[in-house]
C-alpha positions in Angstrom: 172.6 74.5 95.5 171.0 77.9 95.8 167.7 78.8 94.3 167.8 82.0 92.0 165.1 84.4 92.7 163.9 84.4 89.4 162.8 80.8 90.1 160.5 81.9 92.8 156.8 81.4 92.0 155.6 85.0 92.3 151.9 84.2 91.2 150.7 82.7 94.7 148.4 84.7 96.8 147.6 82.2 99.3 149.2 82.6 102.6 150.6 79.1 103.1 151.9 79.0 99.7 153.8 82.3 100.1 155.4 81.0 103.3 156.4 77.7 101.5 157.9 79.6 98.6 160.0 81.7 101.0 161.2 78.6 103.0 162.2 77.0 99.8 164.3 80.1 98.6 166.1 80.5 101.8 166.9 76.7 102.2 168.6 77.1 98.8 171.0 80.1 100.1 174.4 78.8 101.5 174.1 81.2 104.4 171.0 79.4 105.9 172.1 75.8 104.9 171.9 74.5 108.7 168.8 76.7 109.9 165.8 75.0 111.3 163.0 76.7 109.3 160.3 75.3 111.5 161.8 76.9 114.7 159.9 79.5 116.3 162.0 82.6 115.6 162.7 81.9 112.0 158.9 80.8 111.5 157.7 83.9 112.8 159.9 86.0 110.6 158.6 83.9 107.5 155.1 84.3 108.6 155.6 88.0 108.9 157.0 88.2 105.3 154.1 86.0 104.1 151.6 88.2 105.8 152.9 91.4 104.2 153.1 89.8 100.8 149.7 88.2 101.3 147.9 91.7 102.3 149.8 93.4 99.5 148.5 91.0 97.0 145.0 91.2 98.2 145.0 94.9 98.2 146.3 95.1 94.6 143.6 92.8 93.5 141.0 94.6 95.3 142.4 98.1 93.9 142.5 96.6 90.2 138.9 95.4 90.6 137.8 98.8 91.7 138.9 100.4 88.6 136.4 98.6 86.5 132.6 99.0 86.7 131.7 95.3 86.4 134.2 94.2 89.3 133.9 97.3 91.6 132.2 96.6 94.9 132.7 100.0 96.9 129.8 102.5 96.1 132.1 105.5 95.6 134.1 103.6 92.9 131.0 102.4 91.3 129.6 105.9 91.1 132.8 107.4 89.8 133.1 104.6 87.1 129.4 105.4 86.1 130.2 109.1 86.0 132.8 108.3 83.3 130.0 107.0 81.4 127.8 110.1 81.9 125.5 108.3 84.3 124.1 109.8 87.5 122.8 107.7 89.9 119.4 108.4 91.3 119.0 109.9 95.0 116.5 109.1 97.5 113.0 110.0 96.3 110.3 111.5 98.6 106.8 109.9 98.5 104.3 112.7 97.7 100.4 113.1 97.4 98.3 115.6 95.3 95.4 116.9 97.3 92.7 119.7 97.2 92.3 122.1 100.3 89.4 124.1 101.0 88.6 126.6 103.8 84.7 127.5 104.1 83.1 130.6 105.5 86.5 132.2 106.5 86.1 135.6 108.1 88.5 137.9 110.1 87.6 138.7 113.7 86.5 142.2 112.5 84.1 140.5 109.9 86.0 141.0 106.9 87.1 138.5 104.2 90.8 137.8 104.1 92.6 138.4 100.7 94.0 135.5 98.6 97.3 137.0 99.3 96.8 136.5 103.1 95.6 132.9 102.6 98.7 132.0 100.7 100.0 128.4 101.8 103.9 128.9 101.6 106.4 126.2 100.5 107.2 124.2 103.5 103.9 124.5 105.4 103.6 121.4 107.4 100.9 118.7 107.3 101.0 115.0 108.7 99.7 111.8 108.2 99.0 108.7 110.3 100.2 105.5 108.3 100.2 102.0 109.8 100.3 103.7 113.3 103.2 106.0 112.5 102.9 109.7 112.3 104.9 111.3 109.1 105.4 114.9 108.2 104.4 116.4 104.9 105.5 119.9 103.4 103.9 121.7 100.6 106.5 121.6 97.7 105.5 125.1 96.2 103.6 128.0 97.5 100.0 128.0 96.5 97.5 130.8 96.1 94.0 129.9 96.8 90.8 131.1 94.6 88.2 132.9 96.8 84.4 132.8 96.3 82.0 134.1 99.2 84.6 133.7 101.9 85.4 130.0 100.7 89.1 129.5 99.7 89.9 126.5 97.3 93.6 125.5 96.8 93.6 122.8 93.9 96.3 120.4 92.9 98.4 121.0 96.0 101.6 118.6 96.1 102.4 117.3 99.6 105.8 115.8 99.9 106.8 113.5 102.6 110.0 115.0 104.6 111.3 118.4 105.9 112.5 121.3 104.1 116.2 122.4 105.0 118.1 125.3 103.6 122.0 125.4 103.4 123.8 128.7 102.4 127.3 129.1 101.0 129.4 132.2 99.9 131.1 131.7 96.6 135.0 132.3 96.9 137.1 132.4 93.6 140.3 131.6 95.7 139.1 128.0 95.9 139.6 126.0 92.6 136.7 124.1 91.4 134.4 124.7 94.4 132.1 122.0 95.4 129.2 122.8 97.8 128.4 119.7 100.0 124.7 119.6 101.1 124.5 119.1 104.9 122.1 116.2 104.8 122.8 112.8 103.3 119.2 111.8 102.4 118.3 114.4 99.6 115.7 114.3 96.8 117.8 115.6 94.0 114.5 116.5 92.1 113.1 118.7 94.5 116.2 121.1 95.1 115.8 124.7 94.7 119.0 126.9 94.2 119.1 130.6 94.2 122.2 132.8 93.9 122.3 136.4 95.1 124.6 138.6 93.3 125.0 142.6 93.8 121.6 142.4 95.7 119.7 140.4 92.8 118.4 137.0 93.4 118.3 134.6 90.6 116.9 131.0 90.4 119.3 128.6 89.0 118.0 125.0 87.3 119.5 121.6 87.5 121.4 120.8 84.1 120.5 117.6 82.5 121.7 118.1 79.1 124.8 120.1 78.3 124.1 120.1 74.5 121.5 123.2 75.5 123.8 125.0 77.9 125.0 128.6 77.0 127.7 130.4 78.9 124.8 132.7 80.2 122.6 129.5 81.3 121.8 129.8 85.1 122.2 126.2 85.8 124.0 123.9 88.5 125.2 120.5 88.2 125.2 117.7 90.9 127.1 114.6 91.9 127.4 112.2 94.7 130.7 112.5 96.7 132.8 109.9 98.3 131.0 110.0 101.5 127.6 109.6 99.8 126.4 113.1 100.1 125.4 115.2 97.2 127.4 118.3 96.0 126.5 121.1 93.8 128.9 123.0 91.5 128.2 125.8 89.1 129.1 126.6 85.5 132.5 128.1 84.4 131.4 130.7 82.2 131.2 128.4 79.0 129.0 125.5 80.2 126.9 127.8 82.4 127.0 131.2 83.9 130.0 131.6 86.3 129.7 132.8 89.9 131.6 136.0 91.3 133.4 136.5 94.3 131.0 137.0 97.4 127.9 135.6 95.6 125.6 133.9 98.2 124.3 130.5 97.1 120.9 129.3 98.9 120.0 125.6 98.6 116.6 124.4 99.9 115.8 120.9 99.7 113.7 117.9 101.2 115.4 115.7 103.4 113.9 112.3 102.9 112.4 110.1 105.8 114.1 106.6 106.0 110.5 104.8 106.0 108.3 105.9 103.0 104.5 106.4 103.7 103.6 105.1 100.3 99.8 104.5 100.5 98.9 107.2 102.8 95.8 109.2 101.8 94.5 111.0 105.0 96.1 114.3 105.7 95.8 117.0 108.3 97.2 120.4 108.9 100.0 120.7 111.6 100.2 124.6 111.1 97.2 127.1 110.8 96.9 129.2 107.5 96.7 132.8 108.4 95.2 131.7 111.7 92.5 129.3 110.4 92.7 125.4 110.7 89.4 124.2 110.0 90.3 122.8 106.4 88.8 119.9 104.5 91.4 117.9 102.8 90.4 115.9 99.8 93.2 113.5 98.3 93.3 113.2 94.6 96.1 110.7 94.4 97.5 108.6 97.4 101.0 109.2 98.5 103.4 107.4 96.5 106.9 107.5 94.6 109.0 107.0 97.8 112.4 105.5 96.7 115.9 104.5 98.2 119.2 105.7 96.7 120.0 103.7 93.6 121.7 100.4 94.6 125.2 99.3 93.3 123.7 96.6 91.1 121.2 99.0 89.6 124.0 101.5 88.9 126.1 99.0 87.1 123.1 97.7 85.1 121.9 101.2 84.1 125.2 103.0 83.3 126.1 100.8 80.3 122.6 101.0 79.0 122.8 104.9 79.4 125.9 105.1 77.6 124.7 102.8 74.9 121.8 105.0 74.4 123.6 108.4 74.6 120.4 110.0 75.9 118.5 108.9 72.8 115.4 106.7 72.7 115.7 104.2 69.9 115.8 100.6 71.2 113.5 99.1 73.6 116.4 98.8 76.0 116.8 102.6 75.6 113.2 103.0 76.8 113.6 100.6 79.7 116.9 102.3 81.2 115.2 105.8 80.8 112.1 104.8 82.6 114.0 103.4 85.5 116.0 106.6 85.7 112.8 108.9 85.7 110.9 106.5 87.9 113.6 104.9 90.2 110.7 103.7 92.4 109.7 101.0 89.7 109.2 97.7 90.8 109.2 96.1 87.4 109.1 97.5 83.8 108.0 96.0 80.5 108.5 97.7 77.2 107.2 96.6 73.8 106.7 97.9 70.3 103.3 98.7 68.9 103.9 96.0 66.1 104.0 93.3 69.1 100.8 94.8 70.7 97.5 93.0 70.5 96.0 94.5 68.5 99.0 96.0 66.7 99.4 99.8 67.0 102.1 100.9 64.8 104.1 104.1 65.5 103.8 103.6 69.5 106.2 102.1 72.1 104.1 100.7 75.2 105.7 101.0 78.6 104.2 99.2 81.6 105.6 99.6 85.1 104.5 98.5 88.3 105.5 100.8 91.4 106.8 99.4 94.7 104.1 99.2 97.3 101.2 99.5 95.0 99.8 98.1 91.8 99.4 100.9 89.4 100.9 104.5 88.8 98.9 107.6 89.6 97.7 109.6 86.7 100.1 112.2 87.7 103.0 109.9 87.7 101.9 108.4 84.3 101.9 112.0 82.8 105.2 112.7 84.3 107.0 109.8 83.0 105.5 110.3 79.6 106.3 114.0 79.3 110.0 113.2 80.2 110.1 110.3 77.5 108.5 112.7 74.8 111.5 114.9 75.1 113.9 112.3 74.0 112.0 109.8 71.6 112.0 109.9 67.8 109.3 112.4 66.4 107.6 109.3 64.5 107.3 107.2 67.8 104.8 107.9 70.6 105.6 106.3 73.9 102.5 105.1 75.9 102.2 104.5 79.5 99.8 101.6 80.3 98.8 100.0 83.4 100.3 96.6 84.0 98.0 93.4 83.6 98.0 92.0 87.1 96.9 88.5 87.6 96.6 87.7 91.3 97.3 84.1 92.7 95.3 83.2 95.7 97.1 80.6 97.7 95.4 78.2 100.2 97.7 75.6 101.8 97.2 72.9 104.6 100.5 71.5 105.8 101.2 68.6 108.3 103.9 68.8 110.8 105.4 66.5 113.5 104.8 68.5 116.8 107.4 66.2 118.6 109.9 68.0 116.3 109.3 71.5 117.1 108.8 74.1 120.0 106.7 76.3 118.0 103.0 76.4 118.4 100.4 75.8 115.5 99.9 79.5 115.1 103.7 80.3 115.1 104.1 77.6 112.3 101.3 79.0 110.2 103.3 82.3 110.3 106.5 81.0 109.3 104.5 79.2 106.2 103.1 82.4 105.6 106.5 84.3 105.6 107.7 81.7 103.3 105.0 82.3 100.7 105.6 85.9 100.7 109.5 85.4 100.4 108.7 83.3 97.4 106.8 85.9 95.9 109.3 88.4 96.4 112.0 86.2 95.1 110.3 84.9 92.1 107.4 87.0 91.0 108.9 90.6 90.9 109.3 91.0 87.1 107.0 91.0 84.0 107.2 87.7 82.2 107.8 85.7 85.3 106.4 82.0 85.8 104.7 80.9 89.1 106.1 77.3 89.4 103.9 75.6 91.9 106.2 72.6 92.7 109.0 75.2 93.8 106.4 76.8 96.1 105.5 73.6 97.6 109.3 72.7 98.2 109.8 76.2 99.8 106.9 75.7 102.3 108.3 72.2 103.3 111.6 73.5 103.8 110.5 76.5 105.7 110.6 74.5 109.1 112.1 71.3 110.0 108.9 69.9 111.6 106.8 70.2 108.5 106.5 67.0 106.7 104.2 67.9 103.7 101.7 70.4 102.3 98.7 70.3 100.0 98.8 73.9 98.2 95.9 75.0 95.8 95.6 78.1 93.8 93.0 80.3 92.1 93.4 83.2 89.8 91.9 86.6 90.3 91.9 89.6 88.0 90.0 93.0 88.3 88.4 95.1 85.4 87.7 98.4 86.0 84.1 99.6 84.5 82.9 103.1 83.3 79.7 103.6 85.4 76.5 103.9 83.5 78.3 103.5 80.1 77.1 100.7 78.0 80.0 98.6 76.7 81.3 95.1 76.7 84.7 93.8 77.9 87.1 91.1 78.1 89.1 89.9 81.0 92.2 87.7 79.8 93.8 85.4 82.4 96.5 84.1 79.9 96.2 80.6 81.2 94.1 77.7 80.4 91.0 77.3 82.9 89.8 74.1 84.7 86.9 72.3 82.8 87.1 68.6 83.1 83.8 67.9 81.3 80.8 70.0 79.6 78.6 71.4 82.3 81.1 70.9 85.0 79.6 72.3 88.4 77.1 74.3 86.7 74.5 74.2 89.4 77.0 76.0 91.7 78.6 78.3 89.3 81.2 76.5 87.5 84.7 77.7 88.0 84.0 81.3 88.0 83.0 83.9 90.8 82.9 87.8 90.8 82.5 90.6 93.0 79.0 92.4 93.0 77.6 95.0 91.1 74.4 97.1 90.3 73.1 97.5 86.7 71.6 100.8 85.4 67.8 100.7 86.1 68.1 98.3 89.1 70.4 99.6 91.9 68.5 97.3 94.5 69.9 93.9 93.6 73.3 92.9 93.7 74.4 91.0 90.6 77.5 88.6 90.1 78.9 86.6 87.2 79.4 82.9 87.1 79.5 80.2 84.3 77.5 77.2 83.3 80.6 74.9 82.5 79.7 75.0 78.8 81.2 78.2 77.9 78.6 80.7 78.8 78.8 83.3 81.5 75.6 84.0 83.4 74.5 87.0 85.4 72.4 86.3 88.6 71.5 87.7 91.9 71.4 85.9 95.3 67.9 85.3 97.0 68.2 84.0 100.6 71.5 82.4 99.6 69.8 80.8 96.3 71.2 81.7 92.8 68.3 83.4 90.7 69.8 83.7 87.0 68.8 86.9 85.2 70.7 86.2 82.1 71.8 82.7 80.8 74.2 84.2 78.1 75.7 87.4 79.5 79.0 86.4 77.8 81.3 83.7 77.2 84.3 81.9 78.8 87.1 80.3 76.6 88.5 77.6 79.1 91.5 76.9 76.6 92.8 80.5 76.3 91.5 81.8 79.7 89.5 84.7 78.4 86.1 86.0 79.7 84.1 88.1 77.3 81.1 90.0 78.6 78.4 91.2 76.5 77.5 95.0 76.3 76.1 96.0 79.8 75.5 99.3 81.5 76.9 99.0 85.1 75.8 101.7 87.5 78.3 101.1 90.2 80.3 98.2 91.9 80.7 96.9 95.6 84.5 97.4 95.2 85.1 101.1 96.0 87.5 101.4 92.9 84.7 100.8 90.4 86.0 97.5 89.6 84.7 93.8 89.2 87.1 91.1 90.2 86.7 87.7 88.6 88.1 84.5 90.5 88.5 81.2 88.5 90.4 77.9 88.9 93.1 77.4 86.5 93.7 74.1 84.6 97.1 73.6 85.9 99.2 74.7 88.8 101.9 76.7 87.0 100.9 80.2 85.9 102.5 82.1 83.2 102.5 85.7 82.4 101.7 87.2 79.1 103.4 90.4 77.5 102.9 93.2 79.9 101.4 90.9 82.5 102.5 90.2 86.1 101.6 87.3 88.2 101.7 87.9 91.8 100.6 86.1 94.9 97.9 88.1 96.8 99.6 88.2 100.2 96.4 89.6 101.8 94.6 86.4 100.8 96.9 83.7 101.7 95.2 81.0 103.6 97.7 78.9 105.8 96.2 75.9 108.1 98.6 73.6 110.0 97.5 69.9 111.1 99.4 67.7 113.4 100.8 64.6 111.6 98.9 61.8 113.7 101.4 59.3 112.2 104.7 60.9 113.0 103.4 61.7 116.5 102.4 58.2 117.2 98.7 59.1 117.5 97.8 56.9 114.4 99.1 53.3 113.8 99.4 52.0 110.2 97.2 54.9 108.9 94.4 53.9 111.3 92.4 57.1 111.9 94.7 59.3 109.6 93.1 61.9 107.7 94.6 63.0 104.3 94.1 66.4 102.8 92.8 66.3 99.3 95.0 67.7 96.5 92.2 68.8 94.5 90.0 70.6 97.0 90.3 74.4 97.6 
């Protein structure tokens, strides 16, 4: 009996299921009653129909998915869906550094002193730096006029930006409907675009529009968006939302092309081009290079677009602040926001924002001021945003692993490198956000699984935290680790300094003897010097240590300077447990520069030791 087409299962997308449905349908038709549907010719025709149906179904499914922000996978579609919500994804961002530049005893060949106009450093003037063995080019973001005194020329607060300057020119044509001007380079820092329009011989500067509520018909603004190819394109007002352009107007767009590798952390710069023929400049870095970031990822766009739409460009809830901070500072590795009522101690009327940049621990003062200024433009009048440095608790890892040398072709050093990389990956995967938890057993597992020949490992941890002091200023301070500290009995390890060590410092009035802090195992912090390697205690009660809460309190003291170049004292302690938690606004992070990895051949698995004779076990409590 023939099968009606209405009885065919039209919901299958699997290729084999579609082919079977087609065969079932044809077998039910009187015209194909005696056909062998498994024969080569008929099978090929059925497979062709099944292929076409399958491909059509897949394409329809993909097209439907791309219509919604949550399910879209193609970047141009994600950007387009975000645009419907009024969200503009961040572009690449160039790393930048603030420097002072000084020329001393500058004279022209005729013995006269150049004018400050002659010594102007123009926008785009080239500098360079060598960072990690690679040379990177920097340019001056804005032209700078020096101050001159007795032949010395000083340029203050010069912003050097990594990358190269490029200028694209266009001619406005009214015959083109809704003209868009696509920049010729893909990696463009939108925040550093300069646009000028020349009309009837008069050149005017246009600014990027970020809030249409303040745009008038005469406002000289431009708009930007990312096109389907990933390039940035500009367009201008229509005479209602922004000043309209006229036929023949010349548009000049100058912008920074961002390098693929960001030189965040660079701090030594040198001139590439002379200034008015002079090259003997002294360059003093005020803030190291920072802020380099890649174009916003698809996942980030999906997360921020909905938050942006919810906030409607206002700062009311904590999520509003979090979304805006990530928009203003796309280079943020982690962001935490909490209300003043939740602060310790409470500070009402404030919202605290703590963020950690990528590739560094803290924002520079310039970056803090910039983020806070932008937040102040949108926040409620009665609430003040405050940018604070994150509290960083560093985890110092020491691990000894045993391996079967008969199960690997890697050398001991290569295995140690594998384990080290596994620890770094664990840090990146698990400790990149505020309020994260370091779980010791998960790290031990990751080390064991990093290479098949590794049989076991003993991994110990210590905690380290820095406190920045004010030189020659008498004050007390507290350092809170947020985790209980190891103290098995009163007076534990008192003769050797308890569980506390610190970096050195000099006190006011004695800049000869380096001093340190330790503890007596009874809750007291001591201050001492080392004389021929022997502790000489200066103050038996320089402060207190609360082993239960993990807080160190140092009594008022005037410290002249520290051994650390950043005027900080670092405390290192042993925690009571192996799992480490982060307090509000805190980050726990493995200190990758102080990972200690040691590999040992397992003598039992290698056959060198029988029944454990001569086998050395690594202690689980030693560090």
